[in-house]
N, C-alpha and C positions, 0 to 999 in steps of 0.2 A: 786255729789261732788267728786272730785278726792281725792284719798288717799294720804296723805302727807308722803313723804319719810323721814325716820329718818336722822338726820344730819350725815355726815361722821365723823368718829373719828380717831384719831391717836392711834390705839391700839384696844383693845377689847371693842366694843360698842354694842348697841342693834342690829344693822344690822348683825354683825359677830356672835352674840349669836343666832340669828334666823337661820343663815346659818348652824351653828354647829348643832342645834337641828334638822334641816331638813336632814342633811347628816347622822346623827346617826340614825334617824328614817328610812331612806332608807336602811341602813345596817340591822337594826332590822327586816325589812320586810322579809329578807331572812334567819333569824336565825332559828336554829333547834327547839327551844322551841315553837316559834310561829307556825311552821309547825306541831308540835305535837298537838297543840290545834285545828288547822284546821282539822286535821285527826280525832281527838277525837269527833268533832262535826259532821263529815260527815256521812250521812245516805246512805244506799245501793242504793237509787234511785238517788244519786248525789246532793241532797239538803242537807242543814245543819240544825241542831237543836240548837236553842238558849238555852244556859245553865241557863238563868234567867227565861224566861217565857215558855220554851219548845215549842215555835212556830217553824214551819218549814219555812225556808227562803232560797232564792237562794244563799245568801252569808252572812257570819257572819263577825263581827268586833272583832278582838282579843284585849281584854282590860286588862290592869294591874289592879289587885285587889287593890293594894296599889298605890296611886297617885305617878306618876313619878316626877312631880314638875319642878322646874327651872333647867337651865343648871348651874351646879356647880360641885364641886369636886366629888360628889356622883352620878351624873346624869347617867353615863354609867352603873354603878352597878345597879341602880334602873331600867334601861331600860332592861338590859339583865338578866332577872330572870328565874328561873325554870318554866316549863310549869304548875306546881302546883300553881304558883302565877299569872297565866293568866287565862282568861275566854273568851269563845266564845259567844258573844251576838248579837242579831239582832240590826238593826239600832235604832228602837224605844227604846229598853231597854238601849242601849249605850248612846243615846242622853239624856235620862232622868237622867242617872247617872252623865253625864257630866254637865248637867244643875244644879243638886243638888250640885255637887262639887264646881262649880263656885259661886253659891249662898252662900255656906258656907265660901268660901275664901273671898268673899266680906264682909260678916258679921265679919269675923275675922279681916279684915283690919280696921274696925271701932273701934276696942278695942286696 
């Protein structure tokens, strides 16, 4: 089944918000705080150590400790935080955290 494109809007709509989110994340990929986390997790053998499970992996995902959330007036400030507010996790740990956050958000939307 083909994915339905959001309708075009005259102004800031879902499509533009998605594009803004994507562009900011591209800039964040090159920020110094993120590079510090990658360096912090790097082992002498070239692999990385997950800060959650201590597993050794080829590549880590840099994760925000506090959820970044929606694109709004505080989005950029929540994205570009100190390296102390970021963590280097393996895919398994990162995916589990993301799954739990989405589940919690879904439950919150019910109330």
